[in-house]
C-alpha positions as CSV (number, residue, x, y, z in Angstrom):
1,X,149.8,80.0,65.0
2,X,149.2,76.6,63.7
3,X,148.2,73.6,65.8
4,X,150.6,70.7,65.0
5,X,149.6,68.3,67.7
6,X,146.6,66.9,65.8
7,X,148.7,66.3,62.7
8,X,151.3,64.4,64.8
9,X,148.7,62.2,66.4
10,X,146.4,61.5,63.3
11,X,148.2,61.0,60.0
12,X,145.9,61.8,57.1
13,X,144.9,59.1,54.6
14,X,146.6,60.9,51.8
15,X,150.0,60.9,53.6
16,X,149.7,57.2,54.5
17,X,148.7,56.1,51.0
18,X,145.3,54.7,52.2
19,X,142.0,55.2,50.4
20,X,139.7,57.8,52.0
21,X,136.6,56.0,50.9
22,X,135.5,53.4,53.5
23,X,134.8,49.8,52.5
24,X,131.3,48.3,52.9
25,X,132.3,46.4,56.0
26,X,133.7,49.6,57.6
27,X,130.5,51.4,56.8
28,X,128.5,48.5,58.3
29,X,130.6,48.6,61.5
30,X,130.2,52.4,61.7
31,X,126.4,52.1,61.3
32,X,126.2,49.4,63.9
33,X,128.3,51.5,66.3
34,X,126.1,54.5,65.6
35,X,122.6,52.9,65.7
36,X,123.3,49.8,67.7
37,X,122.0,46.4,66.6
38,X,118.7,47.7,65.5
39,X,117.7,46.6,62.0
40,X,116.1,49.9,61.2
41,X,117.4,53.5,61.0
42,X,115.9,56.1,63.4
43,X,114.0,57.6,60.4
44,X,112.3,54.4,59.6
45,X,111.5,53.8,63.3
46,X,109.9,57.3,63.6
47,X,107.9,56.8,60.4
48,X,106.7,53.3,61.6
49,X,105.7,54.8,64.9
50,X,103.7,57.6,63.2
51,X,102.0,55.1,61.0
52,X,101.1,53.0,64.0
53,X,99.7,56.0,65.8
54,X,97.6,56.9,62.8
55,X,96.2,53.4,62.7
56,X,95.5,53.7,66.4
57,X,93.5,56.9,65.8
58,X,91.5,55.2,63.1
59,X,90.7,52.2,65.2
60,X,89.6,54.5,68.1
61,X,87.2,56.3,65.8
62,X,85.9,53.2,64.2
63,X,85.3,51.6,67.6
64,X,83.5,54.7,68.8
65,X,81.3,54.8,65.6
66,X,80.5,51.1,65.8
67,X,78.9,51.4,69.2
68,X,75.4,52.7,68.8
69,X,74.8,53.6,72.5
70,X,78.1,55.5,73.0
71,X,76.4,58.8,72.7
72,X,74.1,58.0,75.6
73,X,77.0,57.2,77.9
74,X,79.2,60.2,78.9
75,X,81.8,58.0,80.6
76,X,82.5,56.0,77.5
77,X,82.6,59.1,75.4
78,X,85.2,60.7,77.8
79,X,87.3,57.5,77.7
80,X,87.2,57.6,73.9
81,X,88.0,61.3,73.8
82,X,90.9,60.8,76.2
83,X,92.3,57.9,74.1
84,X,92.0,60.0,71.0
85,X,93.6,63.1,72.6
86,X,96.5,61.0,74.0
87,X,97.2,59.5,70.5
88,X,97.1,62.9,68.8
89,X,99.5,64.4,71.4
90,X,101.9,61.5,70.9
91,X,101.8,62.0,67.1
92,X,102.4,65.7,67.4
93,X,105.2,65.3,69.9
94,X,106.9,62.7,67.6
95,X,106.6,64.9,64.6
96,X,108.0,67.9,66.5
97,X,111.0,66.0,67.7
98,X,111.6,64.6,64.2
99,X,111.3,68.1,62.7
100,X,113.7,69.5,65.3
101,X,116.2,66.8,64.6
102,X,116.0,67.3,60.9
103,X,116.4,71.1,61.4
104,X,119.5,70.5,63.6
105,X,121.0,68.1,61.1
106,X,120.4,70.6,58.2
107,X,122.0,73.4,60.3
108,X,125.1,71.2,61.0
109,X,125.4,70.2,57.4
110,X,125.2,73.8,56.2
111,X,127.9,74.8,58.7
112,X,130.4,72.4,57.2
């Protein structure tokens, strides 16, 4: 049994004589509809976020190392440890989400 309703509603590009390859403006409109008006793709945003978190970790360590009496104050050490732990968890969560999305996209692509 063949489904003919889809063929009746959507003529193919080959049957209508149109090119299958989209123009640059059509690709731009599709990207804008997919990603919104953001100037960066989600991959670049995730990479930028990871770089910012890495910089935040470095600044936390350098701030802790530059304070000579921090080892004598347990409260300040706990605050520094909590800030470092939070940043590390954020980086791990972002990387796990990015890995999951990449795996899902690879699975979808291989299914086609």
